[in-house]
N, C-alpha and C positions, 0 to 999 in steps of 0.2 A: 448751892455752896452753906453750910451750916454754921452760925456762929463761932463755933467754936473752932472749927477748920479756920475758918478766916482770923481767928486769936492767933492761932500754930501758924499760919503762914506770913502774920506779919512779926512772929516773933524770929523767925529763921531768915526773915529779909531785913530786920534790922528796921523795920519804919512801918508807921500805920497802913492799913490798906484805906486806900479811899473811893474805890468802884472794883467791882467784878462782873464779868456778863458772860452770858453762855457762849460757849463758841460749839457749831459743830464738832461732832466726834464720834467716837466709836460706842456699840452699846455695853460695855462693858466698863465706861468711867464717866465720869462728867469733866469736861474739858473746862475751863474756864480762864478767860483773860484776867490777870489784874491788876491793875496800876495803884503804883506806892509811891513814895516822895522818890524814890529812888529810880522808877520811869516804870515800863511794863514786865512782866512772865505771863509765862502761861501756866496753869497749874492744871494737872491731871491728879483726877481724886478716884480711888477703888481701885480694881481690879488686885490678881490672885498679889502680886512680887513686882513693887514695882522698882528694886533692887538690882534685880536680874535683868530687866527693859533698862534702867541705866547704866550697868555695865555692859550691853549692848551697843547702846546709842554711843558709849566712849569710845567702844573699837571699833565700830562702823564708821565714825567721825574722823578717823586718822586714814578715812580713805574716799570717803563720799559726804557732801555738805549735811550735816546732821544739826538742829541745834544743841549748845552745852546744857547740862545737867549741872545743874545751880544748887538745889538739894533733896534729898530723898527723907521724907517723915515719915515713920513706921504709924501704922494704926496705932489707936489705944481707946476706950471702951467707948467712945463718944465723938472717935473722927474718925474716918478711912483714911488710909496710906495716902499719902500727898508726896508728886514728884512734881518740882518746881525746874523748870525749862527755858532760857534764854528766848525773849519776844524774836522773830526772822520776821520779819514786813515780807510780804510775797503776796501772789496772787494762786488762791487754789486751781490747779492744772485742770480741775473740772469746769470751772466758769469760764476759763479761756478755752476749752472744746467744746463749750456751748456757745462761742458767740458767733463762730461761722467758719467758713473753708477759705483755702487759698493755698499760693506754694510756702509762703511760713511756716504752714501747721508742718511741712516734714521737715524743715532746721529744727522746731521744737521738738519732734518725736526723735530726732536722730540724739539730740541732747540731753534726753529723758532717757533714752534705751541706750545712750553713751555711761550713765550714773548709776541707772540699775545693775547694769553689767560689773559696772567697780565695787559693787556690795560684795559679791564672791572675791574678792581678794583677801579676804578674813578668811584664814585656813583653821581648822582643829584638827584633833586627833583621830576623829570618827566621826559619821551621822549619830543622830540624838536630838535629844530636847533636854535643855540647858537644865542643871537641876538647882545652882545655886551661882552668886555672884560672880563667881571664879570662870563663870561661862565652860564649868565641865559638862560634854552629855553624855546621861545615861544609857547606856545600853539600850541598841533598839534591833529589831529584826529587819532585813532587808525591807524596803519597799514595797519590792517585787511579793513579797509572799505574804504582805499586810493586806494590799488593796481588796482585793474579794471580801476576807471576811470583813474588814471594813467597812467595804460597803455594800454586803448582806445588813450591817445591822443598823447601819443608816439608814436603810428603806424597811426595815421594820419599825422606825423609829419616825417614820415621814408620813405626814398626814394623809388618810385620801382625797380631803379637798385640796391639797397642791397637787397631788401624783395620784394617780391610779393605780389599783394595783399591777395591772399589767407591764405598766411603764414600768413600774419598781422591780420586776422582774428582770425586764427586757435590761434593765440599767446596771444592775447584780451580774447579768451575765456578760454583759459586755464591760463592764471590768476588769471580770475574768480573764475573758480574752484578751484585753490587753493586756493586764498586769506584766507578763513575762517579760516585756520588751523593756521594763523599768531595772534588769536585771546590769545595762548598760550604764547605770548611772547609780548602783545600790552603792558603792563606794565612795561616790565623791562625798567632800566634809567641807561646805563652805559654808559661809554664810547665807541664809535664806531670810529675806523679809517677812514674805508670807502673808503679806496684806497691799501687794504695791496696786494702787489704784490711785485714778486721779483723783479721789478725795485726801491724800497722803503725800502728795507732792506739793511744793510749792515753789515757782516760778515767777522771773520777771525777767521784759526786755530790757536790754541795755543799747546803746551805740554799739557794742559789737556784735549783740545777736541774743538769741534766747539764753537763759541760763536757769538751770536748777538752784535754788536757793536753801528748800530744807526737804528731807525725805525724815516722814514723820511718824509716828506711833509704830513704833514695834516691838508691840509685847506679845506676836506670836513669832516672833525670832523664832530658829533654830539653824540646824546643822545639817544641811546636806545637798541638792543639786540646784545652779539656780537657774536652771529653765524656768524652774517652777514660778519665780518669780515674773520670767516675761510672759507664761500663760497667761499668770495673774491679771497683767495687766490687759492682755488682749480678749481675754474673758468677756464682756461685754463689746466689744471691738466694733460689733456693728452699729453701735450706737455713736463712735468717733467718725471724723474727719479718715478718708483713705488715705491724703494723702500725710497726717499724724501717725498713721500704723505701720505705712511704709518707709517713714523716717526711723519709728521707735525699733522696726525689726533690724533695719542697716547700721542702727548705730549701735544697737544689742552685739548683733552677730562681729561689729567691726573691731568689738572689744573685751574682746575674753580676757580674764584675769589669767593672770602667768600661772605655768604649769597645768592649766587646764584647756585644752586645745578642746575649739568646739565641734562637736559632732556633728554629721552632716543632718541628719533627721531629729537636732538639738528642737527643732519647731513642733514637731509628733511627740516628743519626750517630754517637752513641756507640757502637753495635752494631757498626757497620762497621768503627770503628777496633779495635774488641776483634780482631776476625778476623784482625789481625797477632799478637797473643797467643797466640790459639787456637792459631792454626795451630804457631806456634813453640814451646810448652807441649807439642806432643805428640810430640817430635822426642828428649825427655828420655826417659835411659836407664830399661828396666825398673825396677818397685818406686817410682820416683816418683809418692807420688800424686796432687798436683798437677795433673800429666800424666796420669792417668787422670781425673777430675775433667772435664779440660779437653775428653777425647775422649766422654765421655757429653754435652757440650754440642755438640760438633760432631755426634752421633749427632742429636740431640735437633733441630738447624738442618738438618740436611739431609732430615729427616721432616721438618716443620714449617716451615720456613722463617724468614728470620732475622728477631728480633721487632722491632715496629714503634716500641717503646717500653722504656723500664727496667723 
């Protein structure tokens, strides 16, 4: 964090910053834990438009646990845009999943699934990506029509070192074959987090059981089909305890938002929606660990087919 940014944050908080440490975060932001006289806050620096993300968080907060946005500071010639967010104690779900297995993992998964399903309680007039802080969704062609061309473009931009040419062609063909299934959810216009994974969820174990304390990092949110969030969580599910995934599926399926009955093949539709993200991820530069994981998933689906469920 630059000295000018520290000064701007201190002014916004009304107290001198005594310490700042970098937290694990996304590739488009620097995330820091800031300590000042009034306590601790989280500062997210960078990104295209924190005002939109702040509006998404305020809207989602009515339905699921989301940290409160305290201030949004615009970019200047010497500073990046900054979003100041309340500090929420808890443990990253990723760390909990790495601790081992047990029957309690199913309870944890069910709680996470319930909360992820709750994100879709927010309704919009149409599908699409948010154009401003009013959360107006811009016009967007149906996802079923977009997937084939999107996959083609991404495969043209993916490096040979990550995916060989035959695999790239096969993946584009697989996306084209399954894209028509998305016609069933093209008209869904619910809030989608679009980056639901164990690194973006804080949890805590209480006397009453597991509880999600916060869903973090809303920069990719849009209006669309919530099944994509479930598939996002399950994308690398082979690395998670089986009991957690079982609980997550049950928790998500058992709490559909009002007015949006769960479709019988929701898991499959979520997987097809996730083909957008998998296609995009493999275009990242060499050394991007998540992109390498996505390439492994693509090779697996090319060989075995698109999973029919989560």
